[in-house]
C-alpha positions as CSV (number, residue, x, y, z in Angstrom):
1,M,121.2,105.8,145.8
2,A,122.7,104.3,142.1
3,A,122.0,105.0,139.5
4,A,123.1,103.5,135.6
5,G,122.9,104.7,132.2
6,N,120.6,102.6,129.3
7,S,122.4,101.4,126.4
8,M,120.6,101.6,122.9
9,P,119.8,98.6,120.8
10,K,122.7,97.1,119.5
11,V,123.9,94.1,117.3
12,K,123.9,94.3,113.1
13,S,122.9,96.4,110.8
14,P,119.3,96.3,108.5
15,S,118.8,95.1,105.6
16,I,117.4,95.7,102.3
17,G,116.0,93.1,99.5
18,M,114.6,94.0,96.4
19,I,115.6,92.7,92.5
20,D,115.4,95.0,89.4
21,S,112.8,97.2,91.6
22,N,110.9,100.5,90.8
23,A,110.8,103.0,93.7
24,T,106.5,103.9,93.0
25,T,105.6,100.6,92.2
26,D,107.8,97.5,94.0
27,D,107.4,96.5,97.2
28,F,110.5,96.6,99.4
29,R,111.8,93.9,102.3
30,F,113.0,96.1,105.1
31,E,114.8,93.9,108.1
32,C,116.2,94.2,111.4
33,M,116.7,90.6,112.8
34,D,118.0,90.1,115.9
35,W,118.4,93.8,117.5
36,K,118.0,93.1,121.3
37,D,118.1,95.2,124.4
38,E,118.9,94.8,128.0
39,G,116.2,96.4,128.9
40,P,116.1,97.8,133.0
41,R,118.8,95.7,133.7
42,H,122.6,96.2,134.9
43,V,124.0,93.3,132.4
44,R,122.9,91.8,129.5
45,N,121.4,88.8,129.2
46,I,120.8,86.9,125.7
47,T,117.0,85.0,125.6
48,L,116.1,87.8,128.3
49,D,117.1,90.6,126.1
50,A,115.3,88.5,122.9
51,N,112.4,89.3,124.7
52,E,112.9,93.8,125.2
53,P,110.1,95.4,123.2
54,L,111.5,97.9,120.3
55,T,109.9,99.8,117.9
56,Y,111.5,100.4,114.0
57,V,111.1,103.7,112.5
58,I,111.8,103.8,108.8
59,S,111.7,107.2,107.2
60,Q,112.6,107.9,103.4
61,I,115.2,110.8,103.3
62,K,114.3,114.0,100.7
63,G,116.8,117.0,101.3
64,N,116.4,117.7,104.6
65,V,113.4,115.8,105.2
66,A,111.9,112.9,106.6
67,Q,109.6,111.2,105.3
68,I,108.3,108.1,107.8
69,I,107.8,105.2,105.9
70,Y,106.9,103.1,108.9
71,T,107.0,102.7,112.1
72,G,105.8,100.0,114.2
73,N,107.1,97.0,116.4
74,E,107.5,94.7,113.4
75,A,111.2,93.7,113.0
76,T,110.6,93.3,109.2
77,T,107.7,95.0,107.2
78,V,107.5,95.4,103.4
79,Q,106.7,99.2,101.6
80,K,106.5,101.3,98.9
81,L,109.7,104.0,98.3
82,E,109.1,107.8,96.5
83,V,111.2,108.0,93.8
84,C,114.4,109.2,94.3
85,P,115.4,113.1,93.9
86,E,117.2,113.9,91.2
87,E,119.0,116.2,92.8
88,D,120.3,113.4,95.4
89,N,121.8,111.6,91.9
90,N,118.7,109.1,91.8
91,V,119.7,107.8,95.5
92,C,117.2,106.8,97.7
93,K,118.3,107.3,101.4
94,I,116.6,105.5,104.2
95,E,117.1,106.2,108.2
96,I,116.4,103.5,110.4
97,R,116.2,104.3,113.9
98,I,115.6,101.3,116.2
99,R,115.1,102.2,119.4
100,D,113.7,100.6,123.2
101,L,111.7,101.2,125.7
102,F,114.2,104.3,128.2
103,N,114.2,105.8,124.0
104,A,117.7,105.4,123.7
105,E,117.7,104.5,120.2
106,A,121.1,103.2,117.5
107,I,120.6,104.9,113.8
108,E,121.5,103.2,110.8
109,Y,121.4,104.1,107.4
110,L,121.3,102.5,104.1
111,S,121.2,104.9,100.4
112,I,119.4,102.7,97.6
113,L,120.8,103.4,93.7
114,F,118.2,103.3,90.9
115,L,119.7,103.6,87.3
């Protein structure tokens, strides 16, 4: 009997798009483009990897609490943020989890500063 481990999804960091924005009234575009997973295969294949399902979970972190603002299979989403906490110096902390079919995940963090 042979067993193979499952790798977490890979590629590059997520991005966020905004210009002169206000957390509670403006839309923020989160993009997690070009993430791929090898699925239940032992080798990576760029063509096949692109078709493996991934789930994206985006949370806004306030203190020790993570509030989910998006969960789904779309690599791009537009969301509003809540007011960034003063105790965090008006920095909105965003956690992005990219999960594959077997729940292996990559975790990325973004910080957004509002002046």
